[in-house]
C-alpha positions in Angstrom: 133.4 87.3 83.8 130.5 86.1 81.5 128.2 85.9 84.5 129.1 89.5 85.6 128.5 90.8 82.1 125.1 89.0 82.0 124.0 90.4 85.4 125.1 93.9 84.4 123.2 93.7 81.1 120.2 92.2 82.8 120.1 94.9 85.4 120.3 97.6 82.7 117.4 96.0 80.8 115.4 95.7 84.1 116.0 99.3 84.9 114.8 100.3 81.5 111.6 98.2 81.9 110.9 99.7 85.3 111.4 103.2 84.0 109.0 102.6 81.1 106.5 100.9 83.5 106.8 103.8 85.9 106.2 106.3 83.1 103.1 104.5 82.0 101.8 104.3 85.6 102.3 108.0 86.4 101.8 109.6 83.0 98.0 109.9 83.4 98.1 112.1 86.5 97.1 115.2 84.7 94.1 113.5 83.1 93.1 112.2 86.5 93.3 115.7 88.0 90.5 116.7 85.7 88.2 113.9 86.8 87.0 112.9 90.3 88.3 109.3 89.9 91.5 107.9 91.4 92.4 104.6 89.8 94.7 102.4 92.0 94.0 99.1 90.3 96.9 96.7 90.3 98.8 96.3 87.0 98.1 92.6 87.0 94.6 91.1 86.8 92.5 92.0 89.8 90.6 89.1 91.3 88.4 91.4 93.3 87.8 95.1 92.8 87.0 97.7 95.5 85.2 101.0 94.7 85.1 103.7 97.4 82.8 106.6 96.6 81.8 109.5 98.7 81.5 113.3 99.1 83.7 115.7 101.0 81.3 117.4 103.4 81.3 120.3 105.9 81.4 118.6 109.3 78.9 121.0 110.8 76.3 121.5 108.0 76.8 118.2 106.1 76.8 120.2 102.8 79.2 119.3 100.0 82.4 121.5 99.9 83.3 123.0 96.6 86.8 123.3 95.2 88.5 120.5 97.2 91.8 119.0 96.3 92.2 115.3 97.3 95.7 113.8 97.2 96.0 110.0 97.5 99.3 108.3 98.2 99.5 104.5 97.9 102.4 102.1 97.9 102.2 100.3 94.5 105.1 97.9 95.2 108.5 97.9 96.9 109.9 100.3 94.4 107.1 102.7 93.5 104.6 104.8 95.4 101.7 106.3 93.5 100.4 109.7 94.2 97.3 110.9 92.4 95.4 114.2 92.8 91.9 115.2 92.0 90.2 118.6 92.1 86.5 118.4 92.8 84.0 121.2 92.1 81.2 119.6 94.2 83.1 117.3 96.7 82.5 114.0 94.8 85.3 111.5 94.7 85.8 107.8 93.7 88.8 105.6 94.5 89.1 102.4 92.6 91.5 99.6 93.6 91.7 95.9 93.6 93.4 92.8 94.8 95.2 90.0 93.0 95.1 86.3 94.0 98.7 86.5 95.1 100.4 88.8 97.7 99.1 91.1 100.3 95.4 91.8 100.3 95.2 95.0 102.1 96.3 98.5 101.1 97.1 101.5 103.4 96.3 104.7 101.6 97.2 108.2 102.8 94.5 110.8 102.0 95.2 114.5 102.1 92.3 117.0 101.5 92.5 120.7 101.3 89.7 123.2 100.8 89.6 127.0 101.2 88.4 127.9 104.7 88.9 124.4 106.2 91.5 122.7 108.3 93.6 120.5 106.1 92.8 116.8 106.5 95.4 114.0 106.6 94.3 110.5 107.4 94.6 106.9 106.4 92.1 104.4 104.9 92.6 100.7 104.6 91.3 98.8 101.6 91.0 95.0 102.1 88.9 92.2 100.9 86.5 92.9 103.8 86.1 96.5 102.5 87.2 100.0 103.5 88.2 100.8 107.0 89.5 104.0 108.7 92.4 104.7 110.9 91.5 105.8 114.5 93.1 109.3 113.8 89.7 110.2 112.3 88.4 111.0 115.8 91.4 113.3 116.4 90.6 115.4 113.4 86.9 115.7 113.9 85.8 115.5 117.6 82.2 115.0 116.5 83.0 112.0 114.3 80.5 109.2 115.1 80.8 105.4 114.4 77.7 105.7 112.2 79.8 107.9 109.9 82.3 105.0 109.3 82.5 103.4 105.8 79.7 101.3 104.6 80.7 98.2 102.7 78.5 96.1 100.4 79.9 92.8 99.1 79.1 91.8 95.5 80.4 88.9 93.5 83.7 90.3 92.3 83.5 93.8 93.8 83.2 95.6 97.1 81.2 98.8 97.0 82.2 101.1 99.8 80.8 104.5 100.7 82.4 107.1 103.0 82.0 110.8 103.3 85.0 112.8 104.5 83.8 115.5 106.9 86.1 118.6 107.1 86.2 121.0 110.0 86.8 124.8 109.9 
């Protein structure tokens, strides 16, 4: 009986902590929509940070696309998924993430991009300690996608700097 009561009380306290943690994690979405930065850093101390920067471009002209909406969905842990949106006026975006010493070191992120006059983009990027990589679906979306357009990764001491330009088609 005492054990059941303890488990029941512990689960109520745990649920309360998770709800508060979840609120803190997702409360800043409206602020992030105003900037061009999506912050997916782990809640614990990150041993290595990865910063992915780029521009959303027209696939034909290679010019930046104005008024794009980028939505990023990442699995934070077993219980929570994080969805963050940004609105860009000039196509610039930055995604910041990181890795802890323990646990899985790669992260699959779903990216959805919409812009007036362009075919909606849905694809996946993978962030790992080797850098940013793309899912092969990129070639299905943009038939002219070339291997030289793949992410470029530069390894620094405690950070990986990656650059990748999304190329939207009409």
